[in-house]
C-alpha positions as CSV (number, residue, x, y, z in Angstrom):
1,M,0.0,0.0,0.0
2,R,1.4,3.4,-1.0
3,L,2.3,5.6,2.0
4,S,1.1,9.2,1.5
5,F,3.2,12.3,2.3
6,V,1.0,13.0,5.3
7,G,1.4,9.4,6.6
8,W,5.2,9.6,6.1
9,V,5.4,12.9,8.1
10,E,3.2,11.6,10.9
11,R,5.3,8.5,11.1
12,W,8.9,9.9,10.7
13,A,9.0,13.6,11.2
14,P,10.2,15.1,14.6
15,A,7.3,15.9,16.9
16,A,8.3,19.6,17.0
17,L,8.0,20.0,13.2
18,R,5.1,17.6,12.6
19,A,2.3,20.1,12.8
20,R,3.9,22.5,10.3
21,L,5.0,19.7,7.9
22,V,1.6,18.0,7.7
23,R,0.1,21.1,5.9
24,F,2.8,20.9,3.2
25,A,2.5,17.1,3.0
26,A,-1.2,17.5,2.4
27,I,-0.6,19.8,-0.5
28,G,1.9,17.3,-1.9
29,D,-0.7,14.5,-1.6
30,S,-3.3,16.7,-3.3
31,I,-1.0,17.4,-6.2
32,V,0.1,13.8,-6.7
33,T,-3.2,12.0,-6.2
34,G,-5.9,14.7,-6.6
35,R,-8.4,14.3,-9.4
36,D,-9.8,17.9,-9.5
37,D,-8.8,20.2,-12.3
38,R,-6.4,22.2,-10.1
39,A,-4.5,19.1,-9.1
40,V,-4.3,17.9,-12.7
41,A,-3.0,21.4,-13.8
42,Q,-0.4,21.3,-11.0
43,R,0.7,17.8,-12.0
44,M,1.0,18.9,-15.6
45,A,3.0,22.0,-14.6
46,L,5.3,20.0,-12.4
47,T,5.7,17.3,-15.1
48,A,6.4,20.0,-17.8
49,F,8.8,21.8,-15.5
50,A,10.6,18.5,-14.6
51,I,10.9,17.6,-18.2
52,R,12.2,21.1,-19.1
53,I,14.7,20.9,-16.3
54,V,16.0,17.6,-17.6
55,S,15.9,18.9,-21.2
56,A,17.7,22.1,-20.1
57,V,20.6,20.0,-18.8
58,I,20.6,17.9,-22.0
59,A,20.3,20.9,-24.3
60,Y,23.0,22.8,-22.4
61,L,25.4,19.9,-22.4
62,S,24.7,19.3,-26.1
63,Q,25.4,22.9,-26.9
64,V,28.6,22.7,-24.9
65,L,29.7,19.7,-26.8
66,L,28.9,21.2,-30.2
67,A,30.8,24.4,-29.3
68,R,33.8,22.4,-28.2
69,W,33.7,20.1,-31.2
70,M,33.1,22.8,-33.8
71,G,34.9,25.8,-32.3
72,D,33.5,29.3,-32.0
73,F,33.2,30.1,-35.7
74,E,31.3,27.0,-36.9
75,Y,29.2,26.9,-33.8
76,G,28.1,30.4,-34.5
77,V,27.1,29.5,-38.0
78,Y,25.2,26.5,-36.8
79,V,23.4,28.6,-34.2
80,V,22.2,31.2,-36.7
81,V,20.9,28.6,-39.1
82,W,19.3,26.3,-36.5
83,V,17.5,29.1,-34.7
84,G,16.2,30.4,-38.0
85,A,15.0,27.0,-39.0
86,V,13.1,26.5,-35.7
87,I,11.5,29.9,-36.0
88,I,10.3,29.3,-39.6
89,G,9.2,25.8,-38.7
90,G,6.9,27.3,-36.1
91,L,5.7,30.0,-38.4
92,A,5.0,27.5,-41.1
93,C,2.2,26.0,-39.0
94,L,0.3,29.4,-39.5
95,G,-0.9,29.2,-35.9
96,I,-2.7,25.9,-36.0
97,Q,-0.2,24.4,-33.5
98,T,-1.7,26.7,-30.8
99,A,-5.3,26.7,-32.1
100,V,-5.5,22.9,-31.5
101,V,-4.8,23.5,-27.8
102,R,-8.0,25.4,-27.7
103,F,-10.1,23.2,-30.0
104,V,-9.2,19.8,-28.7
105,P,-10.5,20.3,-25.1
106,E,-13.5,22.3,-26.5
107,Y,-14.6,19.5,-28.8
108,A,-13.9,16.8,-26.1
109,A,-16.0,18.8,-23.6
110,R,-18.9,19.1,-26.0
111,N,-18.5,15.4,-27.2
112,E,-18.1,16.6,-30.8
113,L,-16.0,13.6,-31.7
114,A,-16.3,14.0,-35.5
115,L,-14.7,17.4,-35.3
116,L,-12.1,16.1,-32.8
117,R,-11.1,13.4,-35.2
118,G,-11.0,16.0,-38.0
119,I,-8.7,18.4,-36.3
120,V,-6.3,15.7,-35.1
121,L,-5.7,14.7,-38.8
122,G,-6.4,17.9,-40.6
123,S,-4.1,20.1,-38.4
124,R,-1.1,17.9,-39.4
125,A,-2.1,17.8,-43.1
126,H,-2.3,21.6,-43.0
127,G,1.1,22.0,-41.3
128,L,2.8,19.5,-43.7
129,A,1.4,21.3,-46.8
130,T,2.3,24.8,-45.7
131,A,5.8,23.9,-44.4
132,T,6.6,22.0,-47.5
133,L,5.6,24.9,-49.7
134,I,7.7,27.3,-47.6
135,A,10.7,24.9,-47.7
136,A,10.4,24.8,-51.5
137,I,10.4,28.6,-51.7
138,G,13.4,28.7,-49.4
139,L,15.4,26.3,-51.5
140,V,14.7,28.3,-54.7
141,G,15.5,31.5,-52.8
142,I,18.9,30.2,-51.6
143,A,19.7,29.0,-55.1
144,L,18.9,32.4,-56.7
145,F,20.6,34.6,-54.1
146,R,23.5,32.4,-53.0
147,D,26.0,34.9,-54.3
148,Q,24.7,37.4,-51.7
149,I,24.9,34.9,-48.9
150,A,28.2,34.3,-47.0
151,S,29.6,31.0,-48.4
152,Y,29.7,29.3,-45.0
153,Y,26.0,29.7,-44.6
154,V,24.8,28.3,-48.0
155,M,24.9,24.5,-47.4
156,P,23.6,24.7,-43.8
157,L,20.7,26.8,-45.1
158,Y,19.9,24.2,-47.8
159,L,19.8,21.5,-45.1
160,A,17.6,23.8,-42.8
161,A,15.0,24.0,-45.6
162,I,14.8,20.2,-45.8
163,C,14.2,20.1,-42.1
164,L,11.2,22.5,-42.1
165,P,8.3,20.0,-42.8
166,M,9.1,17.8,-39.8
167,L,9.8,20.8,-37.5
168,A,6.2,22.0,-38.3
169,I,4.7,18.5,-37.8
170,G,6.5,18.3,-34.4
171,E,5.1,21.7,-33.4
172,I,1.5,20.7,-34.2
173,Q,1.8,17.3,-32.5
174,D,3.1,19.1,-29.4
175,G,-0.1,21.2,-29.5
176,L,-2.3,18.1,-29.9
177,A,-0.7,16.4,-27.0
178,R,-1.1,19.4,-24.8
179,G,-4.8,19.6,-25.8
180,F,-5.2,16.0,-24.6
181,N,-3.3,16.8,-21.4
182,W,-0.4,14.5,-22.4
183,A,2.4,16.6,-21.1
184,D,5.0,13.8,-21.6
185,L,4.1,13.3,-25.2
186,A,4.1,17.0,-25.8
187,L,7.5,17.7,-24.3
188,W,9.7,14.6,-24.4
189,P,10.1,14.3,-28.2
190,T,11.0,18.0,-28.8
191,F,13.0,18.8,-25.7
192,I,14.7,15.6,-24.7
193,I,14.7,13.0,-27.5
194,R,15.5,15.4,-30.4
195,P,18.5,17.1,-28.8
196,V,19.9,13.8,-27.6
197,L,19.6,12.4,-31.2
198,I,21.2,15.5,-32.7
199,I,24.2,15.3,-30.4
200,A,24.5,11.5,-30.9
201,F,24.3,11.7,-34.7
202,T,26.8,14.6,-34.8
203,F,29.2,12.6,-32.7
204,L,28.8,9.5,-34.9
205,A,29.3,11.5,-38.0
206,I,32.5,13.1,-36.7
207,E,33.7,9.7,-35.5
208,F,33.3,8.3,-39.0
209,G,35.4,11.1,-40.5
210,A,32.9,13.9,-41.2
211,V,34.2,17.5,-40.7
212,A,33.2,19.0,-37.4
213,D,31.3,22.0,-38.9
214,A,27.9,23.5,-39.2
215,T,27.0,21.4,-42.2
216,T,27.6,18.2,-40.3
217,A,25.6,19.4,-37.4
218,M,22.7,20.4,-39.6
219,A,22.7,17.0,-41.4
220,A,22.5,15.4,-38.0
221,A,19.6,17.7,-37.0
222,I,17.7,16.6,-40.1
223,V,17.9,12.9,-39.3
224,A,17.1,13.6,-35.6
225,T,14.1,15.8,-36.4
226,Y,12.5,13.4,-38.9
227,L,13.0,10.4,-36.6
228,T,11.6,12.2,-33.6
229,S,8.5,13.6,-35.3
230,L,7.7,10.2,-36.9
231,L,8.0,8.4,-33.5
232,Q,5.8,11.1,-31.9
233,M,3.3,10.6,-34.7
234,G,3.1,6.9,-33.9
235,A,2.7,7.4,-30.2
236,L,0.0,10.1,-30.7
237,A,-2.0,7.8,-33.0
238,Y,-1.8,5.0,-30.4
239,R,-3.0,7.2,-27.5
240,T,-5.7,8.9,-29.6
241,R,-7.3,5.6,-30.5
242,K,-7.8,4.9,-26.8
243,V,-9.7,8.0,-26.1
244,V,-11.4,8.8,-29.4
245,A,-13.3,6.0,-31.0
246,P,-12.8,5.6,-34.8
247,G,-15.5,7.2,-36.9
248,V,-16.4,9.9,-39.3
249,R,-14.3,13.0,-39.5
250,H,-15.7,16.6,-39.9
251,Y,-13.5,19.5,-40.9
252,R,-14.2,23.1,-40.3
253,S,-11.2,24.5,-42.1
254,M,-12.4,28.1,-42.3
255,T,-13.2,28.2,-38.6
256,W,-9.8,26.8,-37.7
257,I,-8.0,29.2,-40.1
258,A,-10.0,32.1,-38.8
259,V,-8.9,31.3,-35.2
260,A,-5.4,30.2,-36.2
261,F,-4.4,33.2,-38.3
262,P,-4.5,35.8,-35.4
263,I,-2.6,33.2,-33.3
264,F,-0.1,32.8,-36.1
265,L,0.5,36.6,-35.8
266,V,0.8,36.3,-32.1
267,E,3.1,33.3,-32.2
268,G,5.1,34.7,-35.1
269,F,5.8,38.0,-33.5
270,F,6.5,36.3,-30.2
271,N,9.0,34.0,-31.8
272,L,10.6,36.9,-33.7
273,L,10.5,39.0,-30.5
274,T,12.4,36.3,-28.5
275,N,14.9,35.4,-31.2
276,V,15.4,38.5,-33.4
277,D,18.4,39.6,-31.3
278,I,20.2,36.3,-32.2
279,L,19.4,36.8,-35.9
280,I,20.5,40.4,-35.9
281,V,23.7,39.7,-34.0
282,G,24.3,37.0,-36.7
283,Q,23.9,39.6,-39.4
284,L,25.9,42.4,-37.8
285,R,28.6,40.6,-35.8
286,A,31.1,37.8,-36.5
287,P,30.1,34.1,-35.9
288,E,32.3,34.0,-32.8
289,E,30.3,36.7,-31.1
290,V,27.1,35.0,-32.1
291,A,28.4,31.9,-30.4
292,V,29.0,33.8,-27.1
293,Y,25.6,35.5,-27.3
294,F,23.7,32.3,-27.9
295,A,25.6,30.5,-25.1
296,T,24.5,33.2,-22.7
297,V,20.9,32.9,-23.9
298,K,21.0,29.2,-23.5
299,T,22.3,29.7,-19.9
300,L,19.1,31.7,-19.2
301,A,16.9,28.9,-20.5
302,L,16.0,27.8,-17.0
303,V,14.0,30.9,-16.5
304,H,12.2,30.6,-19.8
305,F,11.4,26.9,-18.9
306,V,9.4,28.0,-15.9
307,Y,7.2,30.1,-18.0
308,F,6.9,27.4,-20.7
309,A,5.9,24.7,-18.1
310,V,3.2,26.9,-16.6
311,R,1.9,27.9,-20.0
312,A,1.8,24.2,-21.1
313,A,-0.2,23.3,-18.0
314,T,-2.7,26.1,-18.0
315,M,-3.5,27.0,-21.6
316,Q,-6.2,24.3,-22.0
317,R,-7.6,25.3,-18.6
318,F,-8.0,28.9,-19.6
319,S,-9.9,27.8,-22.7
320,Q,-12.1,25.3,-20.9
321,Y,-13.2,27.6,-18.1
322,Y,-13.6,30.6,-20.3
323,V,-15.8,28.7,-22.8
324,S,-17.9,27.2,-20.1
325,G,-18.3,30.6,-18.3
326,D,-16.8,29.3,-15.1
327,R,-15.4,32.6,-13.9
328,A,-14.4,31.4,-10.5
329,R,-12.2,28.6,-11.8
330,F,-10.8,30.8,-14.6
331,E,-9.7,33.4,-12.0
332,A,-8.3,30.8,-9.7
333,T,-6.2,29.3,-12.6
334,V,-4.9,32.8,-13.4
335,R,-3.8,33.3,-9.8
336,D,-2.1,29.9,-9.7
337,S,-0.3,30.7,-13.0
338,L,1.1,33.9,-11.5
339,H,2.5,32.2,-8.5
340,W,3.8,29.2,-10.4
341,T,5.6,31.5,-12.9
342,F,7.0,34.4,-10.8
343,W,8.6,32.7,-7.7
344,P,10.4,29.9,-9.5
345,S,11.6,32.5,-12.1
346,V,13.1,34.6,-9.3
347,A,14.8,31.6,-7.8
348,A,16.2,30.6,-11.2
349,V,17.5,34.0,-11.9
350,L,19.3,34.1,-8.6
351,V,20.9,30.7,-9.3
352,L,22.1,31.9,-12.7
353,L,23.6,35.1,-11.2
354,V,25.6,33.0,-8.8
355,C,26.6,30.2,-11.2
356,G,26.5,31.9,-14.6
357,R,30.3,32.4,-15.0
358,F,31.0,28.8,-14.3
359,L,28.3,27.6,-16.7
360,L,29.6,29.8,-19.5
361,S,33.1,28.5,-18.9
362,M,31.9,25.1,-19.9
363,F,31.6,26.2,-23.5
364,G,35.2,27.5,-23.4
365,E,37.1,30.3,-21.9
366,S,36.1,32.9,-24.5
367,F,32.4,32.4,-23.6
368,V,32.8,33.8,-20.1
369,S,32.8,37.3,-21.7
370,G,29.0,36.8,-21.9
371,F,28.5,36.7,-18.2
372,P,27.6,40.5,-17.7
373,L,24.8,40.0,-20.2
374,I,23.0,37.8,-17.7
375,F,22.5,40.8,-15.4
376,I,20.9,42.8,-18.2
377,F,18.6,39.9,-19.3
378,A,17.6,39.2,-15.7
379,I,15.8,42.5,-15.3
380,G,13.5,41.9,-18.3
381,L,12.9,38.3,-17.4
382,I,11.8,39.1,-13.8
383,V,9.5,41.9,-15.0
384,R,8.0,39.5,-17.7
385,A,7.5,36.7,-15.1
386,S,5.4,39.1,-13.0
387,I,2.3,38.6,-15.3
388,G,2.7,34.9,-15.9
389,P,1.4,33.4,-19.2
390,A,-0.9,36.4,-19.7
391,E,-0.8,36.3,-23.5
392,S,-2.1,32.7,-23.3
393,I,-5.1,34.0,-21.3
394,L,-5.8,36.4,-24.1
395,T,-5.4,33.8,-26.8
396,M,-7.5,31.2,-25.1
397,A,-10.2,33.8,-24.5
398,G,-10.4,34.6,-28.2
399,E,-8.5,37.9,-28.0
400,Q,-5.8,36.9,-30.4
401,R,-6.0,40.1,-32.5
402,I,-5.1,42.3,-29.5
403,C,-2.3,39.9,-28.5
404,A,-1.0,40.0,-32.1
405,A,-1.1,43.8,-32.1
406,V,0.9,43.9,-28.9
407,Y,3.6,41.6,-30.2
408,A,3.8,43.3,-33.5
409,G,4.4,46.7,-31.9
410,T,6.9,45.2,-29.4
411,F,8.7,43.4,-32.2
412,L,9.1,46.6,-34.2
413,V,10.5,48.3,-31.1
414,N,12.9,45.4,-30.5
415,L,14.0,45.5,-34.1
416,I,14.7,49.3,-33.9
417,L,16.5,49.0,-30.6
418,N,18.7,46.1,-31.8
419,Y,19.7,47.8,-35.0
420,S,20.4,51.0,-33.0
421,L,22.3,49.6,-30.1
422,I,24.3,46.6,-31.5
423,P,26.5,48.8,-33.7
424,H,27.5,51.0,-30.7
425,F,27.4,48.5,-27.8
426,G,27.8,45.1,-29.3
427,L,26.4,42.2,-27.4
428,A,25.4,44.4,-24.5
429,G,23.3,46.5,-26.9
430,A,21.5,43.3,-28.0
431,A,20.8,42.2,-24.5
432,T,19.6,45.7,-23.5
433,A,17.3,45.9,-26.5
434,T,15.8,42.5,-25.7
435,S,15.3,43.4,-22.0
436,L,13.6,46.7,-22.8
437,A,11.4,45.0,-25.3
438,L,10.3,42.4,-22.7
439,M,9.4,45.2,-20.2
440,L,7.3,47.0,-22.9
441,E,5.6,43.7,-23.8
442,T,4.8,43.0,-20.2
443,L,3.1,46.4,-19.7
444,A,1.2,46.1,-23.0
445,V,-0.1,42.6,-22.3
446,Y,-1.0,43.5,-18.7
447,L,-3.1,46.4,-19.9
448,A,-4.7,44.3,-22.6
449,V,-5.8,41.7,-20.1
450,R,-7.1,44.4,-17.7
451,W,-9.0,46.1,-20.5
452,R,-10.5,43.1,-22.3
453,L,-11.0,40.5,-19.5
454,N,-11.4,42.7,-16.5
455,L,-8.5,41.1,-14.7
456,R,-5.5,42.5,-12.8
457,C,-3.1,39.9,-14.1
458,S,-0.1,40.7,-12.0
459,I,1.8,39.1,-9.1
460,V,1.7,42.6,-7.4
461,H,-2.1,42.4,-7.2
462,V,-2.1,38.8,-6.0
463,I,0.4,39.6,-3.2
464,G,-0.9,43.1,-2.3
465,R,-4.7,42.5,-2.5
466,R,-5.1,39.2,-0.9
467,G,-5.2,37.3,-4.1
468,T,-7.9,39.5,-5.7
469,I,-7.4,39.9,-9.4
470,A,-11.0,40.4,-10.7
471,M,-11.9,44.1,-11.2
472,V,-15.1,44.3,-9.3
473,P,-16.9,47.7,-9.4
474,R,-17.2,49.5,-6.1
475,R,-20.6,49.7,-4.5
476,E,-22.3,53.1,-4.3
477,E,-22.4,54.7,-0.9
478,G,-25.3,53.4,1.1
479,A,-25.9,50.4,-1.1
């Protein structure tokens, strides 16, 4: 018989601490065994965060190995091309990868199984078609303009284009798995299996005589991405058959596109906002500097993973409660998401400020020069964490257009700041531009949630107003 946390505390904890520890043990039991929506969301957040912690270690070690195998220059080339491929792979889905997170629980809650079957298949067909078209356009573009592209980028770019269709399929399958509350299937393939395979295939290629350069790493990335996406596809099909009986499929393509397109703008501008600094550094600075900058960004990944874990756990809850009109649970989930995002993010930033120099030194001695950038990034990240996954609240509540407008404006500001500051201040200018853009985004998203959803979505309000986030009108005197 399994012993609960409460039982363990009552049996083994010192008598002086028992009364205090029982309360925390009860919370642990609720998270591990509870069947209510809040417990499920907490389990999913913890699962997502645990997977992202493991993946952070794997991804970090893989980047360290790649940097040491290839050297600063080739590693910098690989970084620019791979980041660009991942961004375009997400954009190629045209927003359907996030729309499915909204539609899957909605159709399941309404028992609209024909539409549920339709979106499971149709979303991937949509992503494969659009990504293949974009990849073909990219291949033609590289061939036409290769004389204007630095020679060391040409072959990696060709390989990146080949990788796009499976990157898009992986993005959509992640969204489908999140919609079904399968956190492991949503996160393991992309964040653990794929990076492990990339590093394994790169190592094998070098061992068998391949040159340790960006082309070799991109070839390994192609094989790893295709294999991971196909394995995830099989696992998703197996699980789906268990919860959705075979039957007729209905497609509402125009409805899906109408919802997905504003999300595409949101996701597109968000991805550009969070990665444009790397791309501009790659354009304006030498590959060696790109390598240092990217290593610093990867060192900060732990903070981003907190936000991602909470977002993955709560997006479908926001949609479910908002569609059903359950305002109390909707607001409770918002409050939880603020706590789950802010406090772990603060802890992660403090750890990185203490250990950042050592972590960067693992890439090589030249990478330690990126340590001061961590302090600049930390300001923007803490401010951003103060509103939790607020843009997901807007998206799941059907306010994609406002969210897209916010990100479009912030992206343009970030673009201007990067091009203005990098030539004068180098990597510090890029970090400052990104941090300022994050703070602007935070303010804009907070105001949008307050205006459209009548919520004070900020950790400040949760702490200072006894957890009240709803904007309830004051009563008239004497009422």
